[in-house]
A tleap script that builds the chain and sets N, CA, C and O, in Angstrom:
source leaprc.protein.ff14SB
mol = sequence {
  NMET ILE VAL ARG PHE GLN SER LEU LEU LEU
  LEU LEU PRO GLY LEU ILE GLY ALA ILE ILE
  PHE GLN GLU VAL ALA VAL PRO ASP TYR ALA
  LEU ASN GLU PRO CLEU
}
set mol.1.N position { 67.025 78.089 126.912 }
set mol.1.CA position { 65.901 78.561 127.727 }
set mol.1.C position { 65.158 77.375 128.316 }
set mol.1.O position { 64.835 77.367 129.504 }
set mol.2.N position { 64.859 76.270 127.402 }
set mol.2.CA position { 64.283 75.387 127.784 }
set mol.2.C position { 64.964 74.158 128.805 }
set mol.2.O position { 64.517 73.602 129.809 }
set mol.3.N position { 66.533 73.983 127.891 }
set mol.3.CA position { 67.415 73.479 128.883 }
set mol.3.C position { 67.752 73.432 130.267 }
set mol.3.O position { 67.905 72.490 131.045 }
set mol.4.N position { 67.860 75.157 130.440 }
set mol.4.CA position { 67.521 75.287 131.883 }
set mol.4.C position { 67.094 74.740 133.425 }
set mol.4.O position { 67.504 74.196 134.450 }
set mol.5.N position { 65.246 75.685 132.336 }
set mol.5.CA position { 64.359 75.426 132.766 }
set mol.5.C position { 63.965 73.552 133.284 }
set mol.5.O position { 63.665 73.046 134.365 }
set mol.6.N position { 64.184 72.935 131.757 }
set mol.6.CA position { 63.959 71.276 132.657 }
set mol.6.C position { 65.443 71.530 133.897 }
set mol.6.O position { 65.354 71.921 135.061 }
set mol.7.N position { 66.035 71.351 133.538 }
set mol.7.CA position { 66.992 70.743 134.610 }
set mol.7.C position { 67.010 72.254 136.448 }
set mol.7.O position { 67.584 72.346 137.534 }
set mol.8.N position { 66.408 72.711 135.970 }
set mol.8.CA position { 65.413 73.621 136.852 }
set mol.8.C position { 64.475 72.262 137.641 }
set mol.8.O position { 64.866 71.705 138.666 }
set mol.9.N position { 63.067 71.875 136.835 }
set mol.9.CA position { 62.407 70.744 136.859 }
set mol.9.C position { 62.613 70.137 138.000 }
set mol.9.O position { 61.879 69.874 138.953 }
set mol.10.N position { 64.172 69.876 137.671 }
set mol.10.CA position { 64.915 68.847 137.940 }
set mol.10.C position { 65.723 68.479 139.129 }
set mol.10.O position { 66.010 67.356 139.544 }
set mol.11.N position { 66.195 70.262 139.837 }
set mol.11.CA position { 66.339 69.947 141.556 }
set mol.11.C position { 65.364 70.546 141.961 }
set mol.11.O position { 65.491 70.891 143.136 }
set mol.12.N position { 64.104 70.925 141.332 }
set mol.12.CA position { 63.909 71.508 142.492 }
set mol.12.C position { 63.627 70.780 143.336 }
set mol.12.O position { 63.979 71.180 144.445 }
set mol.13.N position { 62.644 68.946 143.300 }
set mol.13.CA position { 62.044 68.613 144.238 }
set mol.13.C position { 62.904 68.035 144.866 }
set mol.13.O position { 62.526 67.415 145.860 }
set mol.14.N position { 63.863 68.031 144.636 }
set mol.14.CA position { 66.138 67.502 145.231 }
set mol.14.C position { 65.890 68.582 146.622 }
set mol.14.O position { 65.836 68.218 147.797 }
set mol.15.N position { 65.745 70.189 146.031 }
set mol.15.CA position { 65.712 71.910 147.178 }
set mol.15.C position { 64.502 71.166 148.044 }
set mol.15.O position { 64.756 70.824 149.199 }
set mol.16.N position { 63.555 70.987 147.640 }
set mol.16.CA position { 62.069 70.983 148.667 }
set mol.16.C position { 62.333 70.426 149.416 }
set mol.16.O position { 62.066 70.893 150.524 }
set mol.17.N position { 63.160 68.811 149.357 }
set mol.17.CA position { 62.974 67.758 149.702 }
set mol.17.C position { 64.358 67.527 151.066 }
set mol.17.O position { 64.471 66.696 151.968 }
set mol.18.N position { 64.985 68.378 150.754 }
set mol.18.CA position { 66.320 69.053 151.839 }
set mol.18.C position { 65.898 69.849 152.375 }
set mol.18.O position { 66.796 70.176 153.150 }
set mol.19.N position { 64.609 70.828 152.635 }
set mol.19.CA position { 64.601 71.465 152.943 }
set mol.19.C position { 63.185 70.967 154.184 }
set mol.19.O position { 63.303 71.098 155.402 }
set mol.20.N position { 62.294 70.568 153.688 }
set mol.20.CA position { 61.449 69.341 154.170 }
set mol.20.C position { 62.126 68.471 155.568 }
set mol.20.O position { 61.608 68.343 156.678 }
set mol.21.N position { 63.971 67.735 154.890 }
set mol.21.CA position { 63.924 66.822 155.575 }
set mol.21.C position { 64.524 67.786 157.236 }
set mol.21.O position { 64.678 67.428 158.404 }
set mol.22.N position { 64.725 69.225 156.419 }
set mol.22.CA position { 66.316 69.910 157.170 }
set mol.22.C position { 64.635 70.640 158.667 }
set mol.22.O position { 64.931 70.978 159.813 }
set mol.23.N position { 63.335 70.667 158.197 }
set mol.23.CA position { 62.438 71.147 159.103 }
set mol.23.C position { 62.011 70.326 160.314 }
set mol.23.O position { 61.647 70.702 161.428 }
set mol.24.N position { 62.148 69.142 159.817 }
set mol.24.CA position { 61.226 67.984 160.328 }
set mol.24.C position { 62.359 66.747 160.489 }
set mol.24.O position { 61.860 65.663 160.789 }
set mol.25.N position { 63.922 66.777 160.318 }
set mol.25.CA position { 64.843 66.058 161.971 }
set mol.25.C position { 65.437 66.714 162.546 }
set mol.25.O position { 65.283 66.615 163.764 }
set mol.26.N position { 66.538 67.847 161.989 }
set mol.26.CA position { 66.990 68.279 163.545 }
set mol.26.C position { 65.883 68.744 164.603 }
set mol.26.O position { 66.094 68.424 165.773 }
set mol.27.N position { 64.594 69.550 164.273 }
set mol.27.CA position { 63.935 69.637 165.831 }
set mol.27.C position { 63.988 67.766 166.364 }
set mol.27.O position { 63.751 67.636 167.565 }
set mol.28.N position { 64.086 67.285 166.090 }
set mol.28.CA position { 63.668 65.798 166.115 }
set mol.28.C position { 64.839 65.420 166.489 }
set mol.28.O position { 64.738 64.667 167.457 }
set mol.29.N position { 66.339 65.663 166.041 }
set mol.29.CA position { 67.384 65.031 166.575 }
set mol.29.C position { 67.818 66.158 167.785 }
set mol.29.O position { 68.941 65.931 168.236 }
set mol.30.N position { 67.112 67.351 168.394 }
set mol.30.CA position { 67.419 68.026 169.029 }
set mol.30.C position { 66.449 67.854 169.837 }
set mol.30.O position { 66.333 68.649 170.770 }
set mol.31.N position { 65.827 67.138 169.733 }
set mol.31.CA position { 64.722 66.793 171.172 }
set mol.31.C position { 65.580 65.623 171.704 }
set mol.31.O position { 65.872 65.398 172.879 }
set mol.32.N position { 65.905 64.965 170.663 }
set mol.32.CA position { 66.281 63.061 171.793 }
set mol.32.C position { 67.275 63.327 171.509 }
set mol.32.O position { 67.573 62.541 170.610 }
set mol.33.N position { 68.103 63.998 171.696 }
set mol.33.CA position { 69.993 63.653 171.511 }
set mol.33.C position { 70.263 65.286 171.743 }
set mol.33.O position { 70.741 65.822 170.744 }
set mol.34.N position { 69.989 66.394 173.170 }
set mol.34.CA position { 70.622 67.234 173.418 }
set mol.34.C position { 72.250 67.920 173.737 }
set mol.34.O position { 72.763 67.935 174.856 }
set mol.35.N position { 72.687 68.290 172.879 }
set mol.35.CA position { 73.838 68.882 173.622 }
set mol.35.C position { 74.371 69.214 174.446 }
set mol.35.O position { 75.498 69.687 174.302 }
savepdb mol mol.pdb
quit
């Protein structure tokens, strides 16, 4: 339980960072270079 919880805490910032990166980077890319 404790080991899984610690590993979850280690993975959580990466997951949040990826979501924020998609929220910010994808619209900018779509506006700068429309397909």
